[in-house]
FISE-716725 format. One line per 5 residues: their letters; for each residue x, y, z of N, C-alpha, C. Coordinates in Angstrom, 3 decimals. Each point is the difference from the previous one (the first is absolute). Example, Ala and Ser with C-alpha at 12.3 -4.5 7.8 and 13.67 -1.06 7.14 Angstrom:
as> 13.190/-5.690/7.800/-0.890/1.190/0.000/0.900/1.200/0.000  -0.350/1.050/-0.720/0.820/1.190/0.060/-0.770/1.090/0.730;
***
This chain:
mnldl> 118.369/-19.851/-35.347/-0.106/0.999/1.032/0.138/-0.714/1.330  0.926/0.431/0.820/0.222/-0.578/1.311/-0.687/0.873/1.039  -1.111/-0.481/0.539/-0.760/0.792/0.954/0.509/-0.132/1.424  0.776/-1.044/0.300/0.519/-0.214/1.351/-1.085/0.187/1.052  -1.077/-0.768/-0.110/-1.131/0.117/0.912/0.181/-0.915/1.201;
seeqi> -0.445/0.466/1.144/0.029/-0.822/1.208/-1.141/-1.001/-0.058  0.074/-1.025/0.844/-1.085/-0.990/0.065/-1.323/0.684/0.348  0.054/0.984/0.886/-1.206/0.742/0.393/-0.595/0.744/-1.197  0.844/0.609/-0.821/-0.489/0.710/-1.182/-0.605/-0.965/-1.013  0.606/-1.185/-0.144/-0.525/-1.004/-0.929/-1.381/-0.456/0.451;
veirq> -0.160/-0.247/1.303/-1.300/-0.394/0.534/-1.015/1.115/-0.229  0.416/1.256/0.211/-0.894/1.136/-0.206/-0.409/0.105/-1.470  0.929/-0.220/-0.915/-0.304/0.042/-1.425/-1.001/-1.094/-0.351  0.230/-1.204/0.522/-0.936/-1.093/-0.279/-1.396/0.345/0.496  -0.079/0.577/1.206/-1.305/0.369/0.540/-0.657/1.082/-0.851;
mmldf> 0.803/0.974/-0.445/-0.544/1.052/-0.853/-0.532/-0.582/-1.305  0.711/-0.996/-0.546/-0.453/-0.618/-1.245/-1.323/-0.722/0.224  -0.130/-0.673/1.134/-1.265/-0.654/0.317/-1.105/1.033/0.166  0.313/1.082/0.717/-0.979/1.072/0.177/-0.386/0.586/-1.344  0.987/0.155/-0.880/-0.239/0.535/-1.340/-1.014/-0.874/-0.725;
qkesl> 0.223/-1.315/0.069/-0.911/-0.914/-0.680/-1.383/0.039/0.626  -0.071/0.040/1.323/-1.287/-0.014/0.691/-0.786/1.273/-0.253  0.668/1.130/0.065/-0.686/1.280/-0.125/-0.179/0.432/-1.452  0.701/-0.690/-0.910/-0.091/0.312/-1.428/0.219/1.488/-0.256  1.203/0.457/0.330/0.338/1.417/-0.151/0.371/0.317/-1.443;
elrtr> -0.969/-0.105/-0.859/0.248/0.237/-1.406/-0.169/1.481/-0.319  0.789/0.454/-0.935/-0.044/1.402/-0.408/-1.021/0.185/-1.121  -1.246/-0.222/0.316/-1.048/0.093/-1.016/-0.301/1.440/-0.386  0.126/0.907/0.951/-0.290/1.396/-0.273/1.305/0.741/-0.219  0.126/0.606/-1.129/1.184/0.793/-0.271/-0.291/1.425/0.434;
twsfe> 0.737/0.443/1.002/-0.236/1.295/0.619/0.355/1.141/-0.939  1.049/-0.167/-0.763/0.541/1.087/-0.806/-0.380/-0.185/-1.457  -0.718/0.957/-0.547/-0.460/-0.106/-1.380/1.156/0.005/-0.993  1.168/0.510/0.414/1.125/0.009/-0.933/0.678/-1.364/-0.080  -0.462/-0.983/0.776/0.522/-1.365/-0.067/-1.105/-0.968/-0.415;
psddr> -0.507/0.139/-1.204/-1.064/-0.904/-0.435/0.557/-1.388/-0.318  -0.890/-0.949/-0.155/0.413/-1.335/-0.427/0.643/0.092/-1.379  0.897/-0.904/-0.271/0.663/-0.070/-1.302/-0.889/-0.820/-0.927  -0.690/0.652/-0.919/-0.960/-0.672/-0.876/0.655/-0.988/-0.962  1.312/0.054/-0.124/0.685/-0.954/-0.878/0.094/-1.376/0.652;
lvtet> -0.201/-0.060/1.316/0.087/-1.262/0.728/-1.410/-0.516/0.225  -0.273/-1.192/-0.520/-1.361/-0.521/0.004/-0.066/-1.376/0.662  -1.220/-0.384/0.337/-0.255/-1.332/0.532/-1.188/-0.585/-0.749  -0.033/-1.311/-0.098/-1.079/-0.649/-0.729/-1.150/-0.325/0.954  -1.193/0.378/-0.394/-1.210/-0.321/0.746/-0.965/-0.706/-0.941;
sdgfv> -1.151/-0.348/0.510/-1.014/-0.638/-0.857/-0.469/0.938/-1.105  0.217/1.313/0.177/-0.365/1.000/-1.006/1.141/0.323/-0.953  1.100/-0.746/0.088/1.166/0.272/-0.836/1.073/0.709/0.810  0.882/0.700/-0.691/1.092/0.694/0.670/-0.450/1.387/0.447  0.286/0.309/1.266/-0.360/1.296/0.590/1.222/0.534/0.745;
pdpfn> 0.059/1.323/0.234/1.123/0.537/0.769/0.094/-0.685/1.366  1.206/-0.397/0.367/0.232/-0.688/1.268/-0.068/1.010/1.143  -0.885/-0.192/0.988/-0.093/0.934/1.120/1.109/-0.202/1.031  0.776/-1.071/-0.139/1.107/-0.312/0.903/-0.422/-0.010/1.462  -1.132/-0.637/0.274/-0.421/-0.157/1.387/0.957/-0.889/0.781;
ddasl> 0.838/-0.753/-0.718/0.954/-0.876/0.660/1.411/0.590/0.037  0.143/1.272/-0.330/1.304/0.662/0.046/0.502/-0.042/1.443  1.163/-0.577/0.230/0.473/-0.208/1.367/1.200/0.877/0.326  -0.050/0.588/1.171/1.119/0.735/0.580/0.029/-0.364/1.476  1.138/0.188/0.621/0.172/-0.394/1.395/0.643/1.139/0.768;
lietp> -0.485/0.279/1.192/0.627/0.969/0.883/0.695/-0.772/1.112  1.285/0.265/0.191/0.781/-0.655/1.052/0.429/1.058/1.003  -0.285/-0.248/1.259/0.469/0.879/1.071/1.453/-0.379/0.295  0.922/0.939/-0.173/1.415/-0.259/0.235/0.515/0.970/1.057  1.183/-0.255/0.558/0.564/0.941/0.978/0.181/1.416/-0.562;
sgpvi> 0.175/0.124/-1.318/0.176/1.325/-0.602/-1.318/0.615/-0.458  -1.106/-0.695/0.241/-1.305/0.514/-0.396/-0.686/-0.918/-0.983  -1.246/0.322/-0.365/-0.757/-0.853/-0.909/0.579/0.006/-1.415  0.056/-1.193/-0.590/0.522/-0.189/-1.353/-1.091/-0.633/-0.838  -0.244/0.565/-1.175/-0.983/-0.558/-0.932/0.747/-0.785/-1.070;
ltgca> -0.391/-1.270/-0.188/0.507/-0.827/-1.088/-1.128/-0.143/-1.009  0.266/0.341/-1.244/-1.033/-0.085/-1.033/0.315/-1.112/-0.978  -1.041/-0.422/-0.701/0.186/-0.891/-1.133/0.207/0.884/-1.213  -1.013/0.107/-0.834/0.064/0.871/-1.173/-0.655/1.355/0.242  -0.753/0.139/1.069/-0.688/1.258/0.331/-0.995/0.420/-1.075;
hsgiv> -0.694/-0.972/-0.574/-1.004/0.335/-1.003/-1.121/0.845/0.577  -0.210/-0.062/1.316/-1.028/0.831/0.641/0.441/1.448/0.117  1.253/0.269/-0.296/0.546/1.352/0.107/0.824/0.136/1.274  1.222/0.461/-0.134/0.892/0.094/1.154/-0.522/0.987/1.039  -0.629/1.071/-0.431/-0.562/0.963/0.959/-1.202/-0.623/0.703;
nimeh> -0.841/-0.703/-0.756/-1.133/-0.680/0.615/0.460/-0.999/1.058  1.089/-0.699/-0.270/0.526/-0.979/0.950/0.486/0.703/1.267  0.761/1.086/-0.151/0.471/0.731/1.187/-1.183/0.558/0.789  -0.973/0.572/-0.696/-1.188/0.539/0.665/-0.780/-1.101/0.711  -0.094/-1.160/-0.627/-0.709/-1.135/0.588/0.648/-0.403/1.326;
faqkt> 1.326/-0.155/-0.014/0.686/-0.390/1.235/-0.077/1.101/1.047  0.057/1.249/-0.414/-0.137/1.106/0.959/-1.375/-0.060/0.657  -1.024/-0.237/-0.786/-1.365/-0.071/0.530/-0.168/-1.203/0.925  0.532/-1.154/-0.389/-0.181/-1.221/0.782/0.834/-0.020/1.281  1.177/0.650/-0.021/0.915/-0.095/1.135/0.160/1.290/0.785;
ghqtf> -0.350/1.126/-0.597/0.227/1.288/0.645/1.390/0.560/-0.247  0.862/-0.754/-0.692/1.348/0.496/-0.309/-0.099/1.161/-0.989  0.738/1.051/0.278/0.045/1.141/-0.919/1.376/0.146/-0.643  0.941/-0.864/0.397/1.328/-0.049/-0.623/0.368/-1.463/-0.208  0.866/-0.232/-0.990/0.477/-1.350/-0.275/1.510/0.036/-0.143;
savig> 0.656/-0.947/0.645/1.453/-0.075/-0.089/0.447/-0.292/-1.426  -0.715/-0.912/-0.658/0.363/-0.363/-1.369/-1.219/-0.493/-0.760  0.043/0.195/-1.312/-0.930/-0.626/-0.927/0.893/-0.761/-0.974  -0.197/-1.317/-0.066/0.883/-0.867/-0.773/-0.828/-0.844/-0.963  0.364/0.024/-1.283/-0.649/-0.876/-0.967/-0.444/0.731/-1.244;
gthlg> -0.905/-0.626/-0.723/-0.539/0.593/-1.217/-0.893/1.187/0.321  -0.013/0.987/-0.883/-0.835/1.187/0.200/-1.004/0.188/-1.132  0.144/-0.711/-1.079/-0.816/0.112/-1.207/0.051/1.413/-0.589  1.021/0.762/0.363/0.143/1.363/-0.528/0.579/0.023/-1.409  0.451/-1.148/-0.484/0.489/-0.076/-1.371/-1.127/0.008/-1.012;
fvndp> -1.233/-0.062/0.477/-1.157/-0.102/-0.886/-1.033/1.076/0.322  0.460/1.178/0.402/-0.931/1.053/0.419/-0.870/0.443/-1.170  -1.242/0.335/0.332/-0.968/0.427/-1.014/0.036/1.499/-0.237  0.508/0.741/0.966/-0.003/1.458/-0.048/1.394/0.455/0.423  0.625/0.908/-0.740/1.351/0.444/0.357/0.121/0.544/1.433;
sqleq> -1.081/0.532/0.538/0.063/0.548/1.358/-0.074/-1.085/1.073  -0.333/-1.238/-0.393/-0.147/-1.079/0.979/1.312/-0.276/0.734  1.110/-0.020/-0.711/1.286/-0.247/0.641/0.334/1.124/0.979  -0.238/1.227/-0.401/0.277/1.143/0.885/-0.854/-0.083/1.273  -1.259/-0.346/-0.156/-0.880/-0.115/1.160/0.415/-1.167/0.896;
amdaf> 0.469/-1.084/-0.593/0.501/-1.129/0.794/1.246/0.426/0.785  0.886/0.759/-0.638/1.194/0.480/0.705/-0.381/0.933/1.139  -1.002/0.833/-0.213/-0.481/0.862/1.082/-0.509/-0.838/1.175  -0.651/-1.117/-0.302/-0.506/-0.881/1.062/1.145/-0.647/0.777  1.104/-0.368/-0.691/1.161/-0.529/0.726/0.497/1.037/1.012;
dkfkv> -0.027/1.275/-0.395/0.384/1.060/0.936/-1.031/0.171/1.109  -1.273/-0.034/-0.365/-1.065/0.150/0.995/0.146/-1.028/1.116  0.306/-1.245/-0.370/0.154/-1.073/0.986/1.433/-0.105/0.528  0.839/0.960/-0.360/1.374/0.056/0.486/0.716/-1.351/-0.150  -0.183/-0.619/-1.171/0.627/-1.292/-0.268/1.511/0.212/-0.061;
rtiav> 0.726/-0.673/0.878/1.453/0.188/0.078/0.753/-0.767/-1.082  -0.529/-1.164/-0.417/0.630/-0.774/-1.063/-1.069/-0.401/-1.009  0.219/0.360/-1.248/-0.891/-0.351/-1.100/0.798/-0.946/-0.879  -0.267/-1.301/0.153/0.783/-1.030/-0.693/-0.905/-0.691/-1.013  0.174/0.335/-1.258/-0.915/-0.455/-1.044/0.561/-1.194/-0.757;
shctg> -0.912/-0.731/-0.613/0.405/-1.130/-0.837/-0.902/-0.049/-1.233  -0.339/-1.189/-0.428/-0.795/-0.205/-1.214/-1.229/0.910/-0.005  -0.512/0.247/-1.141/-1.197/0.833/-0.230/0.256/1.489/0.231  1.194/0.368/0.429/0.283/1.420/0.196/0.468/0.617/-1.312  0.779/-0.722/-0.746/0.479/0.494/-1.280/1.218/0.894/0.148;
neaaa> 0.833/0.027/-1.025/1.252/0.757/0.055/-0.209/1.504/0.109  -0.930/0.542/-0.789/-0.214/1.447/0.031/-0.515/0.451/1.366  -0.984/-0.730/0.540/-0.535/0.359/1.319/1.072/-0.172/1.073  0.790/-1.075/-0.082/1.071/-0.211/0.978/1.019/1.132/-0.062  0.333/0.453/-1.206/0.950/1.106/-0.149/-0.555/1.277/0.623;
rlfhr> -1.274/0.269/-0.210/-0.607/1.193/0.595/-0.071/-0.113/1.517  -0.296/-1.196/0.510/-0.007/-0.214/1.449/1.400/0.230/0.575  1.023/-0.550/-0.670/1.375/0.206/0.462/0.347/1.486/-0.007  -0.349/0.690/-1.077/0.328/1.421/-0.123/-0.617/0.811/1.146  -1.207/-0.325/0.374/-0.679/0.760/1.058/0.450/-0.425/1.402;
fkdrf> 0.162/-1.318/0.233/0.217/-0.477/1.370/1.451/-0.331/0.337  0.855/-0.057/-0.991/1.441/-0.230/0.183/0.293/-1.143/0.968  0.527/0.314/1.214/0.432/-1.048/0.938/-1.167/-0.738/0.647  -1.228/0.446/-0.225/-1.171/-0.721/0.505/-0.459/-1.078/-0.991  0.584/0.000/-1.206/-0.403/-0.902/-1.064/0.937/-1.195/-0.096;
afaga> -0.579/-1.167/-0.322/0.800/-1.192/-0.309/-0.736/-0.800/-1.058  0.765/-0.698/-0.841/-0.624/-0.931/-0.920/0.109/-1.376/0.636  -1.130/-0.583/0.376/-0.025/-1.260/0.749/-0.017/-1.192/-0.946  1.058/-0.128/-0.761/0.120/-1.136/-0.913/0.480/-1.234/0.744  0.219/-1.067/-0.744/0.471/-1.248/0.602/1.289/0.245/0.774;
gwhmd> 0.041/-0.482/1.226/1.180/0.133/0.848/0.014/1.237/0.883  -0.883/0.956/-0.237/-0.060/1.211/0.818/-0.469/-0.380/1.397  0.514/0.661/1.017/-0.477/-0.258/1.355/0.009/1.279/0.816  -0.714/-0.051/1.104/-0.124/1.145/0.888/-0.085/-0.506/1.421  0.677/0.663/0.917/-0.093/-0.341/1.408/-0.996/0.940/0.664;
f> -0.857/-0.562/0.838/-0.988/0.798/0.701/0.430/0.190/1.431;
***
């Protein structure tokens, strides 16, 4: 992905990453009950294996000339929870793009994908560019609903901001 960032944007991203580490903006509370933790994903503790709360799930918001862009990892915290988190922390009510994994390929409830798509509309996301963890069926449904707003952000995909 070629972000074509200015030196000023790179410095701002670095500062945001430092702020992220200092403030520990972890998505510990899942706002939406339809996006529960994936119980199939576990972590080892002194008590054995337990469901992973993904307190270290990382996403990044970049301020770009075309508006705020969310970059996700796997979105184990839930893609709607991530958008809501950034809206709460920044005051943004729209996002230019959401790029990365959505974890929608592993939904627990058939209505979860529909509710996630409604959230993309709620936040007026102009580009929904998905990758790993989205899954083929979810990606096909996203494409069917969003058409020219949808992209598959595989290796080599890029976007100009």
